[in-house]
C-alpha positions as CSV (number, residue, x, y, z in Angstrom):
1,M,2.5,-1.0,-35.7
2,D,3.9,2.1,-33.1
3,I,4.2,3.0,-30.0
4,R,1.4,5.8,-30.3
5,T,-1.2,3.0,-31.6
6,L,0.0,0.9,-28.8
7,K,-1.1,3.2,-26.2
8,H,-4.7,4.1,-28.0
9,F,-5.2,0.1,-27.7
10,I,-4.1,0.1,-24.1
11,V,-6.5,3.0,-23.5
12,L,-9.6,1.5,-25.2
13,S,-8.9,-1.9,-23.2
14,E,-9.1,-0.4,-20.0
15,T,-11.9,1.6,-20.7
16,L,-13.7,-0.2,-22.9
17,H,-15.5,2.8,-24.8
18,F,-14.7,4.5,-27.9
19,G,-16.2,8.4,-27.0
20,R,-14.3,8.0,-23.2
21,A,-10.9,6.6,-25.0
22,S,-10.8,9.1,-27.9
23,A,-10.7,11.8,-25.4
24,K,-8.2,10.3,-23.2
25,V,-5.9,10.2,-26.0
26,N,-7.0,13.5,-27.7
27,I,-7.9,12.6,-31.2
28,S,-11.7,11.8,-32.4
29,T,-13.6,8.5,-32.1
30,S,-13.0,7.9,-35.8
31,A,-9.7,8.0,-35.9
32,L,-9.4,5.9,-33.1
33,S,-11.8,3.1,-34.5
34,R,-9.7,3.2,-37.7
35,N,-6.3,2.8,-35.5
36,I,-7.4,0.1,-33.9
37,R,-9.0,-1.6,-37.1
38,Q,-5.6,-1.1,-38.5
39,L,-3.8,-2.7,-35.5
40,E,-6.2,-5.9,-35.7
41,T,-5.2,-6.3,-39.7
42,E,-1.6,-6.4,-38.9
43,L,-2.2,-8.8,-35.8
44,T,-5.1,-10.7,-38.2
45,T,-6.9,-11.4,-35.2
46,V,-10.1,-9.6,-33.8
47,L,-9.3,-7.8,-30.3
48,F,-12.6,-6.1,-29.0
49,D,-16.0,-7.5,-29.6
50,R,-17.9,-4.4,-30.2
51,D,-21.8,-3.6,-31.0
52,N,-24.0,-0.7,-30.9
53,R,-23.8,-0.6,-26.8
54,T,-20.7,-2.2,-25.8
55,V,-16.8,-2.9,-25.9
56,T,-15.3,-6.1,-24.6
57,L,-11.7,-7.8,-24.6
58,T,-11.6,-10.8,-26.8
59,P,-9.2,-13.5,-25.7
60,E,-6.5,-12.4,-28.1
61,G,-7.2,-9.0,-26.8
62,I,-6.5,-9.6,-23.3
63,T,-3.5,-11.8,-24.5
64,F,-2.2,-8.8,-26.7
65,Q,-3.2,-5.8,-23.7
66,R,0.1,-7.6,-21.8
67,Y,2.0,-7.5,-24.4
68,A,1.2,-3.8,-25.1
69,R,1.6,-2.5,-21.9
70,D,5.0,-4.5,-21.7
71,A,6.1,-2.9,-25.0
72,V,5.4,0.8,-24.1
73,Q,6.7,0.0,-20.9
74,Q,10.3,-0.9,-22.5
75,W,10.0,2.2,-25.3
76,E,9.4,4.6,-22.3
77,Q,12.7,2.6,-20.1
78,I,14.8,2.9,-23.3
79,C,14.2,6.7,-24.3
80,Y,14.9,7.2,-20.2
81,D,18.0,5.8,-20.4
82,L,19.4,7.4,-23.2
83,T,18.5,11.0,-21.8
84,D,21.0,13.4,-20.6
85,P,20.5,12.4,-16.7
86,A,21.0,16.1,-16.3
87,E,18.0,17.2,-17.7
88,Q,14.5,17.3,-16.1
89,L,12.3,14.6,-15.6
90,A,9.1,14.1,-17.4
91,G,6.7,11.9,-18.6
92,E,3.9,9.7,-16.8
93,I,3.7,7.7,-13.9
94,R,0.9,5.4,-13.1
95,L,-0.4,4.9,-9.7
96,Y,-3.2,3.4,-7.6
97,C,-4.7,3.5,-4.3
98,S,-8.1,3.7,-2.4
99,V,-9.6,7.6,-2.1
100,T,-9.0,7.0,1.7
101,A,-5.4,6.8,0.8
102,S,-5.8,9.7,-2.0
103,H,-6.7,12.1,0.9
104,S,-4.2,10.9,3.6
105,I,-1.0,9.4,2.4
106,L,-1.3,10.3,-0.9
107,V,-1.5,14.2,-0.6
108,D,1.9,14.3,1.4
109,L,4.1,12.4,-0.8
110,L,2.6,14.9,-4.0
111,N,3.3,17.8,-1.8
112,R,7.0,16.6,-1.6
113,F,7.5,15.0,-5.3
114,R,5.7,17.6,-7.3
115,P,8.3,20.9,-6.3
116,A,11.3,18.7,-7.2
117,H,9.2,17.0,-10.8
118,P,7.3,19.5,-11.8
119,D,7.0,17.7,-15.1
120,V,6.1,14.5,-14.2
121,E,2.2,14.1,-14.2
122,I,0.4,11.2,-12.0
123,L,-1.9,9.5,-13.8
124,L,-4.1,8.2,-10.4
125,Q,-6.8,5.5,-10.8
126,T,-8.7,4.9,-7.2
127,G,-10.1,1.8,-6.3
128,D,-10.7,-1.0,-3.7
129,P,-7.3,-1.4,-2.3
130,E,-7.3,-5.5,-2.3
131,H,-6.8,-5.2,-6.3
132,A,-3.6,-3.2,-6.0
133,I,-0.8,-5.8,-6.1
134,E,-3.0,-7.9,-9.1
135,R,-2.9,-4.7,-10.8
136,I,1.0,-4.0,-10.3
137,V,1.6,-7.3,-11.5
138,A,-0.9,-6.9,-14.8
139,L,1.3,-4.1,-15.5
140,E,-1.7,-1.7,-15.5
141,E,0.0,0.8,-12.6
142,E,3.7,1.0,-12.0
143,L,3.1,2.4,-8.1
144,A,0.1,1.6,-5.6
145,I,-0.7,2.6,-2.1
146,A,-2.1,-0.5,-0.1
147,A,-1.8,-3.1,3.0
148,R,1.2,-5.2,2.7
149,P,-0.4,-9.0,2.5
150,E,1.8,-12.1,4.2
151,T,3.1,-12.9,1.3
152,L,4.3,-10.8,-1.9
153,P,4.6,-12.3,-5.5
154,S,7.8,-12.7,-7.1
155,G,9.6,-9.5,-8.4
156,V,6.9,-7.1,-6.1
157,L,8.6,-4.8,-3.8
158,F,6.8,-3.0,-0.8
159,K,8.5,-0.2,1.2
160,P,6.3,1.0,4.2
161,I,4.2,4.2,4.7
162,A,2.7,3.9,7.7
163,E,0.8,1.7,10.1
164,S,-3.0,1.6,10.7
165,P,-5.1,-0.4,13.5
166,L,-8.0,-2.7,12.0
167,V,-10.7,-1.8,14.2
168,F,-14.0,-3.2,14.8
169,V,-16.4,0.2,14.6
170,A,-20.3,0.4,15.4
171,P,-23.1,3.5,14.9
172,T,-22.7,5.3,17.9
173,E,-26.3,5.2,18.8
174,S,-26.8,2.1,18.2
175,A,-23.3,-0.2,19.7
176,P,-23.8,-3.4,21.2
177,D,-23.1,-3.7,25.0
178,E,-20.9,-5.8,26.5
179,T,-22.8,-8.4,27.2
180,A,-23.8,-9.3,23.1
181,E,-22.5,-12.4,21.8
182,W,-20.9,-11.9,18.7
183,H,-23.4,-14.6,17.0
184,D,-25.9,-12.2,17.8
185,I,-24.4,-9.3,16.3
186,P,-25.8,-8.4,12.2
187,M,-21.7,-7.9,10.6
188,I,-20.6,-5.7,8.0
189,L,-17.1,-7.1,6.5
190,A,-15.0,-6.9,3.6
191,A,-15.7,-9.1,0.7
192,G,-12.4,-10.4,0.7
193,G,-8.8,-9.6,1.2
194,I,-6.5,-9.0,3.8
195,A,-9.0,-7.4,6.6
196,R,-11.3,-10.2,5.8
197,R,-8.8,-13.0,6.4
198,R,-7.8,-12.0,9.9
199,V,-11.4,-11.0,10.7
200,D,-12.7,-14.6,10.0
201,A,-9.5,-16.2,11.7
202,W,-10.5,-14.0,14.5
203,F,-13.8,-15.4,15.0
204,D,-12.4,-19.2,14.2
205,E,-10.5,-19.1,17.1
206,R,-13.4,-18.0,19.4
207,D,-15.5,-20.3,17.4
208,V,-18.0,-18.0,16.4
209,T,-20.1,-18.0,13.5
210,P,-20.6,-14.4,12.8
211,Q,-24.1,-13.5,11.5
212,I,-23.1,-11.4,8.4
213,Y,-25.7,-8.5,7.5
214,A,-23.4,-7.6,4.2
215,Q,-20.3,-8.4,2.3
216,V,-18.9,-5.4,0.7
217,A,-16.0,-4.2,-1.4
218,G,-14.1,-1.0,-0.3
219,N,-13.9,0.0,3.3
220,E,-15.5,3.4,2.7
221,A,-18.5,1.7,2.1
222,I,-18.1,0.0,5.0
223,V,-17.9,3.0,7.3
224,S,-21.4,4.2,5.2
225,M,-23.1,1.3,6.6
226,V,-21.9,1.5,10.0
227,S,-22.6,5.1,10.1
228,L,-26.2,4.0,9.1
229,G,-26.8,1.5,12.0
230,L,-26.8,-1.5,9.9
231,G,-24.1,-3.3,12.0
232,V,-21.0,-3.7,12.8
233,G,-17.9,-3.8,10.5
234,V,-14.3,-4.1,10.5
235,V,-12.0,-1.1,9.2
236,P,-8.4,0.1,9.1
237,K,-8.8,3.1,11.6
238,I,-7.1,5.9,8.7
239,V,-10.4,5.0,6.8
240,L,-12.1,5.4,9.6
241,D,-10.3,9.2,10.9
242,N,-10.7,10.2,7.1
243,S,-14.8,9.5,6.8
244,P,-17.3,12.1,6.8
245,H,-19.2,9.7,8.8
246,S,-16.7,9.5,11.7
247,S,-18.3,11.6,14.0
248,R,-21.4,8.6,13.7
249,I,-19.6,6.0,14.9
250,R,-17.2,4.9,17.8
251,V,-14.3,2.3,17.8
252,L,-15.4,-0.8,20.0
253,D,-13.0,-2.3,22.8
254,V,-12.3,-5.8,21.5
255,E,-9.7,-8.0,23.1
256,P,-7.4,-9.3,21.2
257,A,-7.1,-6.8,18.8
258,L,-6.9,-7.6,15.0
259,A,-3.0,-7.4,13.6
260,P,-3.1,-4.2,12.2
261,Y,-2.7,-2.8,8.6
262,D,1.3,-2.0,7.3
263,L,0.6,0.5,4.4
264,G,3.2,1.1,1.7
265,L,4.2,1.6,-1.5
266,F,3.8,-1.5,-4.3
267,T,6.0,-1.3,-7.5
268,L,7.5,-4.3,-9.6
269,E,11.3,-4.0,-9.3
270,R,11.8,-4.0,-12.9
271,H,10.4,-0.6,-13.0
272,L,12.8,0.7,-10.5
273,K,14.8,1.2,-13.5
274,N,12.3,3.8,-14.8
275,P,13.8,7.3,-13.3
276,L,10.5,8.6,-13.0
277,V,9.1,5.6,-10.8
278,N,12.8,5.6,-9.1
279,A,12.4,9.0,-7.9
280,F,9.0,8.7,-6.4
281,W,9.8,5.8,-4.9
282,A,13.0,7.1,-3.4
283,L,10.5,9.8,-1.7
284,L,10.8,7.3,1.3
285,D,13.8,7.2,1.8
286,T,14.0,10.8,3.1
287,P,11.5,11.5,6.3
288,A,8.9,14.1,5.9
289,P,10.1,17.4,7.0
């Protein structure tokens, strides 16, 4: 077993597709398959269930995935520790954020990071920000941009970047009038997470059972559905401001307002020993020009 094999395993465990994984690690599919079989032989266990159509992790594979991520991180850490600090930083940082954050917040950070560290590659994964912290804890990513929850898991650090109001939005042409009752308005809400907890509490305080038209994963999808006239949604205003549908949507004047999103950067405290992660984290200590 070597670090390269562990990296091959990690990529396959994330893609669950031999073709895509082999392309990412730049080896042939047959070579990747051979490496995985050799790894399973050394461990005397099956890590993947595979047939002609699907590849899935076995329970043993899920356990080994966390070990592999941890082992690769520790190997990279010792490599950095043994590197002459005068040498230019080089390597990869795994970062997770929503599509909206990649268009807005991340662009500014990368424009400041790249000139100082041109040899550092950002491996960006986009998705629902509600999964950001769990991906950090699972060692799937080293950094993530998302909203701060009420409490943070042990070992997770947060550094604020910006604040965004959490707003009720409606289609411009068919917004509810001021006399409409909330229980009569179809709502398009997040399936879970911070926004859903806050809007649920808002309705509970008014003893209202909302008429839920759809529960959606991802704020961008909520904006799209609202723009089609399907109902009223609740999203961070930063999502609306960066949406191509913003001209067909208006923000409702709702009182009292929901608590805003506190957007920022997450990492594990242990990751700050990695000079690459620490350099990116330190961006927020210096105001943008």
